[in-house]
C-alpha positions in Angstrom: 100.4 100.2 130.5 104.2 99.7 130.0 103.8 96.4 128.0 101.6 93.7 126.7 101.8 90.1 127.5 99.4 87.6 125.7 98.9 84.0 127.3 96.7 81.9 125.0 95.8 78.3 124.9 94.0 77.9 121.6 93.2 74.2 121.6 91.6 73.6 118.3 91.8 77.1 117.2 94.4 77.9 114.5 97.3 79.8 116.3 98.0 81.6 112.6 94.4 83.2 112.8 95.3 84.3 116.2 98.7 85.7 115.3 97.2 87.8 112.5 94.7 89.2 114.8 97.2 90.1 117.0 99.2 92.0 114.2 96.3 93.6 112.9 95.4 94.8 116.3 98.8 95.9 116.8 99.0 97.9 113.8 95.3 99.5 114.1 96.1 100.9 117.4 99.7 101.7 116.7 100.9 99.9 120.0 104.6 100.7 120.3 104.9 99.1 123.7 106.7 95.8 124.5 104.6 92.8 123.6 105.3 89.5 124.5 103.2 86.3 123.2 102.9 82.8 124.6 100.7 80.5 122.6 99.9 76.7 122.6 97.8 75.2 119.8 97.2 74.1 116.2 99.7 75.5 114.1 101.7 77.2 116.9 105.2 77.3 115.6 104.2 78.9 112.3 102.3 81.5 114.6 105.4 82.1 116.3 107.4 82.6 113.2 104.7 85.0 112.1 104.9 87.0 115.1 108.7 86.8 115.4 109.1 88.5 111.9 107.1 91.3 113.0 109.0 91.7 116.2 106.8 90.6 118.8 108.6 88.4 121.3 107.6 84.8 121.9 107.7 83.0 125.3 107.8 79.2 125.8 105.9 79.2 129.1 103.4 81.4 130.9 106.4 82.1 133.7 109.1 82.8 131.1 106.5 85.2 129.4 106.0 87.0 132.6 109.6 87.1 133.2 110.2 88.6 129.5 107.7 91.2 129.7 109.0 92.7 133.1 112.4 92.6 131.8 111.4 94.4 128.9 109.3 97.4 130.7 112.2 97.5 133.0 110.9 96.7 136.1 
């Protein structure tokens, strides 16, 4: 694995909870690989800010996310 791309459609799920879970997982497993998230749902803007503050890249669309992770892993 050279990088991680997470694409989430949360619907009614609170994106802040998902962002917190992503951060906890990344910390617990000491992941240093490039990480890109595309997330849509309740409170998505604040979730994006949470992730950005921790160095996780945000993509506005699935296509943009795929392109960004490919660019980050050097392919």
